[in-house]
C-alpha distance (Angstrom), angle and dihedral (degrees) to the residues before:
residue distance angle dihedral
M1 . . .
K2 3.79 . .
L3 3.76 124.5 .
Y4 3.84 130.6 -177.0
N5 3.86 106.8 -112.4
T6 3.81 112.3 -152.7
L7 3.81 88.5 -158.1
T8 3.83 93.0 60.4
R9 3.85 97.3 24.7
K10 3.77 93.0 -132.8
K11 3.84 141.7 85.2
E12 3.71 111.9 -91.3
E13 3.79 136.9 -174.5
F14 3.83 106.2 -96.9
I15 3.79 103.0 -144.5
V16 3.80 116.3 -165.1
K17 3.80 114.0 -143.4
N18 3.73 118.5 -145.3
N19 3.82 91.7 -17.1
T20 3.80 92.1 -73.7
V21 3.79 127.6 114.9
R22 3.79 125.1 -170.3
M23 3.69 112.5 -156.4
Y24 3.85 135.0 178.2
V25 3.80 127.2 -172.9
C26 3.79 124.1 -178.2
G27 3.79 109.0 -113.9
P28 3.81 132.5 -154.3
T29 3.79 130.0 -64.4
V30 3.76 96.2 -121.7
Y31 3.87 105.2 -137.4
N32 3.88 95.2 105.7
Y33 3.81 142.3 4.0
F34 3.69 113.8 -66.8
H35 3.76 123.1 -107.3
V36 3.80 134.3 -132.3
G37 3.77 90.8 -96.8
N38 3.84 91.0 57.9
A39 3.76 88.5 43.3
R40 3.80 93.0 62.1
C41 3.80 91.5 62.3
F42 3.88 92.8 47.2
V43 3.84 94.7 46.3
V44 3.88 95.8 45.5
F45 3.87 93.4 48.7
D46 3.85 88.9 44.6
L47 3.79 90.1 57.6
L48 3.80 93.7 42.7
R49 3.87 87.7 54.6
R50 3.91 89.4 46.9
Y51 3.82 90.4 52.0
L52 3.76 95.0 47.6
E53 3.80 88.7 49.8
F54 3.74 91.4 45.8
Q55 3.82 87.8 57.1
G56 3.85 88.7 58.1
N57 3.77 101.5 -96.9
K58 3.78 128.0 135.0
V59 3.81 106.5 -126.7
T60 3.80 120.2 -162.7
Y61 3.84 100.1 -159.9
V62 3.75 121.5 -169.2
Q63 3.87 125.6 -171.4
N64 3.75 117.7 172.0
F65 3.80 135.0 -149.6
T66 3.81 117.3 -135.3
D67 3.78 97.9 -145.1
V68 3.78 100.6 166.3
D69 3.73 121.1 51.9
D70 3.90 140.4 116.6
K71 3.85 89.6 -87.3
L72 3.75 92.0 55.0
I73 3.79 91.7 47.1
R74 3.85 90.9 52.7
K75 3.81 91.2 44.8
A76 3.76 91.7 52.1
A77 3.87 91.5 50.2
E78 3.79 91.0 48.8
E79 3.84 93.7 51.2
G80 3.74 96.6 36.9
I81 3.74 92.7 -123.5
T82 3.93 134.6 111.9
V83 3.87 124.9 -86.3
P84 3.85 88.7 -114.2
E85 3.73 89.8 52.2
V86 3.80 93.3 52.4
A87 3.83 89.4 49.2
D88 3.79 95.6 46.5
K89 3.87 89.5 51.8
Y90 3.83 97.5 50.8
I91 3.77 94.2 40.4
K92 3.80 88.2 59.3
E93 3.77 89.2 46.5
Y94 3.85 89.4 49.7
F95 3.71 91.7 58.7
V96 3.83 92.7 49.2
D97 3.92 91.0 57.5
A98 3.81 94.3 36.9
K99 3.90 90.8 54.2
G100 3.81 88.7 46.5
L101 3.82 89.5 53.8
G102 3.81 91.9 49.6
I103 3.86 92.6 -110.7
N104 3.76 112.0 157.0
D105 3.80 120.3 -135.5
A106 3.83 112.6 -94.8
T107 3.82 115.9 -115.7
F108 3.82 85.0 -112.8
H109 3.87 130.3 17.9
P110 3.74 100.4 -173.2
K111 3.82 123.2 -176.9
A112 3.80 124.5 -140.5
T113 3.85 91.8 -127.9
E114 3.84 89.4 55.8
N115 3.82 90.4 57.4
I116 3.88 104.5 49.4
D117 3.81 92.1 119.7
R118 3.82 94.0 54.9
I119 3.75 91.2 44.7
I120 3.82 91.6 53.7
E121 3.85 89.4 48.5
I122 3.81 91.2 56.3
I123 3.77 93.0 45.3
E124 3.77 90.0 51.8
K125 3.73 89.7 49.8
L126 3.78 91.6 51.0
I127 3.89 91.4 49.4
E128 3.77 88.7 49.1
N129 3.84 92.6 51.3
G130 3.81 92.1 50.0
N131 3.86 92.3 -111.8
A132 3.88 94.8 113.6
Y133 3.69 139.7 36.0
V134 3.94 139.2 -162.1
S135 3.78 116.0 -120.7
G136 3.84 123.1 173.1
G137 3.73 93.9 -23.7
D138 3.82 92.8 -50.1
V139 3.87 124.0 103.7
Y140 3.87 118.1 -138.3
F141 3.74 130.3 -169.1
D142 3.87 110.6 -126.4
Q143 3.79 101.3 -126.7
K144 3.81 93.9 -166.3
S145 3.80 89.3 58.0
F146 3.88 89.9 72.1
T147 3.85 107.3 65.1
E148 3.87 92.3 -166.0
Y149 3.77 94.5 56.1
G150 3.84 106.6 140.5
K151 3.76 97.3 30.8
L152 3.80 93.2 121.4
S153 3.75 97.7 47.8
H154 3.79 95.7 40.8
A155 3.74 96.4 -143.5
N156 3.66 139.7 114.7
L157 3.77 111.0 -100.1
E158 3.81 90.4 -124.6
D159 3.77 87.9 60.4
L160 3.80 94.5 50.2
E161 3.75 122.3 94.1
A162 3.70 113.9 -133.9
G163 3.77 94.3 -125.3
A164 3.76 134.1 -140.0
R165 3.79 94.5 -76.0
I166 3.84 98.3 53.7
D167 3.68 113.0 89.9
V168 3.93 116.2 -144.9
N169 3.68 103.6 -138.7
E170 3.79 130.3 167.1
I171 3.79 92.5 -140.9
K172 3.85 92.9 63.9
K173 3.73 118.4 97.7
N174 3.86 96.6 -138.3
P175 3.79 131.6 22.7
F176 3.82 91.6 -119.0
D177 3.84 95.9 48.2
F178 3.75 107.1 120.1
T179 3.81 135.5 -154.9
L180 3.81 120.6 -95.7
W181 3.81 95.0 168.5
K182 3.72 129.0 20.5
A183 3.85 120.4 -152.7
K184 3.82 114.5 -123.3
K185 3.80 118.4 -91.5
E186 3.72 121.6 -154.1
G187 3.88 111.1 -74.2
E188 3.83 95.3 6.8
I189 3.77 126.7 127.7
S190 3.74 111.0 -103.6
W191 3.77 148.0 169.3
N192 3.88 134.4 -146.5
S193 3.76 117.7 -98.8
P194 3.88 140.2 161.1
W195 3.82 87.5 -93.8
G196 3.81 97.8 48.9
E197 3.82 131.5 -90.4
G198 3.70 117.6 -30.2
R199 3.86 145.8 108.1
P200 3.85 133.6 -97.0
G201 3.83 124.2 -92.6
W202 3.83 116.7 -112.3
H203 3.86 99.0 -108.6
I204 3.99 96.4 51.3
E205 3.79 93.3 58.1
C206 3.81 93.9 66.8
S207 3.80 93.4 45.4
A208 3.89 88.5 52.2
M209 3.80 92.0 48.2
V210 3.78 95.0 46.8
N211 3.75 90.2 49.7
K212 3.79 96.0 44.8
F213 3.94 97.6 46.7
L214 3.87 103.6 24.6
G215 3.80 108.9 22.8
T216 3.74 135.6 -127.3
E217 3.82 101.4 -42.2
I218 3.76 121.3 26.9
D219 3.87 130.7 -170.8
I220 3.82 103.4 -128.3
H221 3.87 132.4 19.8
G222 3.70 115.7 179.3
G223 3.87 145.0 177.9
G224 3.74 144.1 124.2
P225 3.83 122.5 -47.2
D226 3.87 90.6 -108.6
L227 3.83 87.1 66.3
I228 3.83 95.2 60.2
F229 3.90 89.6 84.4
P230 2.91 123.8 56.0
H231 3.70 104.9 -7.9
H232 3.75 103.7 50.1
E233 3.81 93.3 32.9
N234 3.80 89.1 54.9
E235 3.87 90.6 46.0
I236 3.83 89.6 55.2
A237 3.79 92.3 47.8
Q238 3.78 98.2 49.9
S239 3.83 95.7 36.8
E240 3.71 96.4 49.3
C241 3.80 94.2 44.0
A242 3.88 89.2 50.8
T243 3.81 98.4 46.1
G244 3.82 105.1 23.7
H245 3.93 89.1 -131.4
P246 3.76 134.6 102.7
M247 3.74 108.7 -93.1
S248 3.85 98.7 -139.5
R249 3.73 138.1 0.1
F250 3.82 93.2 -143.5
W251 3.71 132.5 30.0
L252 3.88 115.1 -163.4
H253 3.73 125.7 -173.8
I254 3.79 131.5 -171.7
G255 3.78 126.7 -132.2
F256 3.77 120.9 -111.8
I257 3.76 127.2 -100.3
N258 3.88 109.3 -126.2
V259 3.75 131.2 -154.1
D260 3.73 112.8 -164.7
N261 3.90 87.6 -12.8
R262 3.75 93.3 -56.1
K263 3.85 126.2 109.5
M264 3.74 113.3 -97.6
S265 3.76 107.8 -118.0
K266 3.74 140.2 145.5
S267 3.80 90.8 -125.6
L268 3.85 89.7 60.2
G269 3.80 92.4 43.4
N270 3.74 93.4 -131.5
F271 3.74 96.8 111.2
F272 3.86 132.0 121.5
M273 3.79 119.5 -149.8
V274 3.74 115.8 -129.7
R275 3.76 88.4 -131.9
D276 3.82 91.0 61.4
A277 3.65 98.0 41.4
A278 3.88 91.1 49.5
K279 3.80 91.4 57.3
K280 3.73 90.0 61.1
Y281 3.79 104.4 33.1
G282 3.80 107.5 15.7
Y283 3.75 129.6 -111.9
T284 3.76 96.6 -95.7
T285 3.91 89.7 55.6
I286 3.86 88.1 54.8
R287 3.75 91.1 49.2
Y288 3.84 91.5 51.9
F289 3.74 92.0 48.6
L290 3.81 91.5 50.2
L291 3.85 91.0 51.2
S292 3.92 96.4 39.6
S293 3.84 93.3 87.0
H294 3.79 132.1 50.8
Y295 3.82 107.2 -85.4
R296 3.74 95.1 -121.2
S297 3.78 95.7 50.5
P298 3.73 123.4 88.1
I299 3.77 116.7 -113.8
N300 3.69 134.5 -158.5
F301 3.80 122.7 -123.7
S302 3.89 117.3 -145.0
G303 3.71 138.2 139.9
E304 3.74 89.1 -115.4
I305 3.82 92.9 58.9
L306 3.76 90.5 46.1
E307 3.83 90.5 53.6
Q308 3.80 89.4 52.3
S309 3.77 89.1 48.1
S310 3.85 89.4 50.8
A311 3.82 90.7 52.0
A312 3.74 91.4 49.8
I313 3.82 93.3 51.8
D314 3.77 88.4 49.4
R315 3.81 89.5 55.8
L316 3.73 90.7 54.5
H317 3.73 93.6 45.2
N318 3.78 93.0 49.2
C319 3.74 91.2 51.2
A320 3.83 91.6 52.3
E321 3.86 90.7 48.4
N322 3.71 91.3 48.2
L323 3.87 91.9 50.5
R324 3.76 91.6 49.3
F325 3.77 92.5 48.8
R326 3.72 92.9 50.5
L327 3.82 91.4 48.2
K328 3.79 89.3 52.0
N329 3.75 99.8 40.4
N330 3.80 108.2 24.6
V331 3.82 123.2 117.4
F332 3.77 96.3 -136.8
D333 3.71 127.0 -135.1
D334 3.86 98.7 -160.0
L335 3.82 93.4 -162.7
L336 3.85 102.9 99.6
V337 3.82 103.7 -140.3
E338 3.73 124.0 -143.8
L339 3.83 93.0 -107.4
E340 3.81 89.7 58.2
N341 3.76 91.4 50.2
V342 3.83 89.2 54.0
S343 3.82 90.5 47.9
L344 3.84 92.2 49.4
S345 3.80 91.0 51.1
M346 3.73 87.9 51.5
L347 3.86 91.8 51.2
E348 3.74 92.0 49.4
L349 3.83 91.2 48.8
K350 3.81 91.7 52.6
Q351 3.73 90.3 46.9
N352 3.75 90.8 55.1
Q353 3.84 90.9 48.3
F354 3.87 87.6 50.8
F355 3.69 90.4 58.3
E356 3.80 92.6 42.3
A357 3.79 89.2 55.0
L358 3.83 91.8 53.2
D359 3.92 90.3 48.0
D360 3.85 88.5 54.3
D361 3.86 99.2 75.9
F362 3.78 91.2 -50.5
N363 3.81 95.4 -70.1
T364 3.73 101.0 -171.1
A365 3.84 92.3 167.4
D366 3.75 92.4 64.2
A367 3.88 91.6 39.8
I368 3.80 90.8 55.9
G369 3.78 90.2 49.8
Y370 3.83 89.9 56.9
L371 3.75 88.6 48.3
F372 3.82 89.9 58.3
E373 3.75 90.7 48.1
I374 3.85 86.4 57.3
T375 3.74 91.0 47.1
R376 3.82 91.6 51.4
E377 3.80 92.1 50.7
I378 3.87 94.0 47.4
N379 3.84 90.6 48.3
T380 3.86 89.7 52.5
R381 3.81 89.7 53.2
L382 3.85 93.4 44.6
S383 3.72 88.6 60.1
E384 3.90 88.1 67.2
Q385 3.80 115.1 95.0
H386 3.84 94.2 -139.1
I387 3.85 121.7 48.7
S388 3.79 129.8 164.2
K389 3.73 120.4 -118.3
G390 3.88 87.3 -127.7
Y391 3.72 91.1 60.4
L392 3.83 96.3 46.0
D393 3.84 92.1 46.0
R394 3.80 92.9 51.2
A395 3.90 95.2 40.6
Y396 3.87 87.9 49.8
E397 3.73 92.6 50.2
I398 3.80 95.4 50.0
F399 3.82 96.1 42.1
M400 3.82 98.5 43.8
G401 3.81 91.0 42.3
L402 3.79 92.4 58.6
C403 3.88 92.8 41.9
S404 3.86 90.0 49.6
L405 3.79 90.6 48.8
L406 3.77 93.1 52.1
G407 3.84 91.7 43.7
F408 3.79 94.2 -117.2
E409 3.78 99.0 130.4
K410 3.71 116.7 130.8
A411 3.80 115.3 -100.1
E412 3.82 112.1 -120.1
D413 3.77 109.7 -93.0
K414 3.81 108.1 -115.4
G415 3.81 126.5 -145.6
I416 3.85 93.1 22.9
D417 3.83 117.8 126.4
T418 3.78 99.6 -150.8
S419 3.78 92.4 -177.9
F420 3.89 90.0 58.5
I421 3.87 89.2 49.3
E422 3.75 92.5 52.5
Q423 3.74 91.8 48.2
M424 3.84 91.9 50.3
I425 3.86 89.0 49.4
E426 3.85 89.8 50.5
K427 3.81 90.8 49.7
R428 3.87 91.4 49.7
T429 3.82 90.8 49.1
T430 3.84 89.7 52.4
A431 3.81 90.3 47.9
K432 3.78 92.0 50.7
K433 3.77 91.8 49.8
A434 3.88 88.2 51.9
R435 3.90 86.2 48.7
D436 3.75 88.3 -119.8
F437 3.86 92.2 143.1
T438 3.81 93.3 163.6
A439 3.76 91.1 63.0
A440 3.79 91.0 41.8
D441 3.74 93.1 54.2
A442 3.80 90.8 44.8
I443 3.78 89.9 58.1
R444 3.85 93.1 46.0
N445 3.89 88.3 51.3
E446 3.75 91.8 47.5
L447 3.73 91.6 54.7
K448 3.85 91.9 44.0
E449 3.86 88.8 56.6
M450 3.85 85.0 54.0
G451 3.73 90.4 55.1
I452 3.84 94.4 -103.4
I453 3.89 120.4 131.6
L454 3.93 119.5 -157.5
E455 3.77 123.3 -150.4
D456 3.82 123.2 -170.8
T457 3.75 111.6 -142.2
P458 3.87 132.2 172.1
Q459 3.83 86.7 -105.7
G460 3.83 94.4 51.3
V461 3.71 139.6 -84.8
K462 3.84 120.1 -30.8
W463 3.81 125.9 -163.5
K464 3.78 135.7 -164.3
K465 3.70 140.4 164.6
A466 3.75 116.6 -88.4
């Protein structure tokens, strides 16, 4: 498997050591629901983890929650509640949307506030090593003490913008020095430290949690491209100065989602919450949209594209339903005909190409393309009246295996009494046999009003939600 490493600016062979992968992805700052731009990062790395585990590896996956921050402090003041109450509220809401998107829980979901002791330990080590200094109750990292500063962003410091999270402060030694510990301000949440009451800076929390849960050198560190500088650059500087080891072998970054050719972000006000988009299009449609382009490419968000994604998901779900129906109701011809052998060979070829696409810098766009070639071939065979059980079993195994890996399975329909529907179908069949077409039509119409559509096939009656 080859992955594009931001650190080296090229695709490199990702060699798994001892079938174990240590992976850290920057999680949300929990002061609001997360938007579709955030979701792309969470969904892509969820699938990467799934694929690494599918290959037989044990993945220790850490995604943090930033639960103390200027934004949380402002939100708490606005709502008249405490910072921990704001964090708890939106962490719960994160899991609602994450579950809807098919994102599996991380191995660990640590919070910044639960790791203050480790944060303080690392800051003390940096001061001891001469990489950090105390100034006016704050603690700053001395950027010039790390000669490799800038190696991730690959730009001259003069060309880099300081970024929203770097405070310009006359008591810093250098413009690019960044805060490790912030002295307490009136009314703010704080913790005791050797430098007085205060709270951690943003960058140091991730270094502390990587170190605590994954060790000194990890395999993959991921996030959005806006984190390359300053966040990930600063993580590298403070972590490597504290431990003496490279922080991560691979650095992976996701492309932006654009709206009218501008990056989707809360600061620009052009963001769409996952919660709101899911109400209209469904979570699985959003997941499909987020995986339908190569992870490093920017993608454009629009209602038209989500409608197309919804139609694509419907095609996959219809194929799955048709396969299940034929397996349940087919009168099998157990002699596997030559045409089916050719079809199965084609399905297995496309399955292999699907995996080859993922192995080539995790190209989900091409992989999904191969899945639809499989779908088209299966649909062609399902149009035949006679199909062998061997063909249906193998086609179902291939198709559903890939859909499951991608997280495209259909969520269970809630509130549907399937036993009642089957009873009504049986009554309709009996009425048709008795040539009581008025009763049969009445049953069809009653189910239609419930949102259930019937389809008569040579193998029996199929039903689906409208």
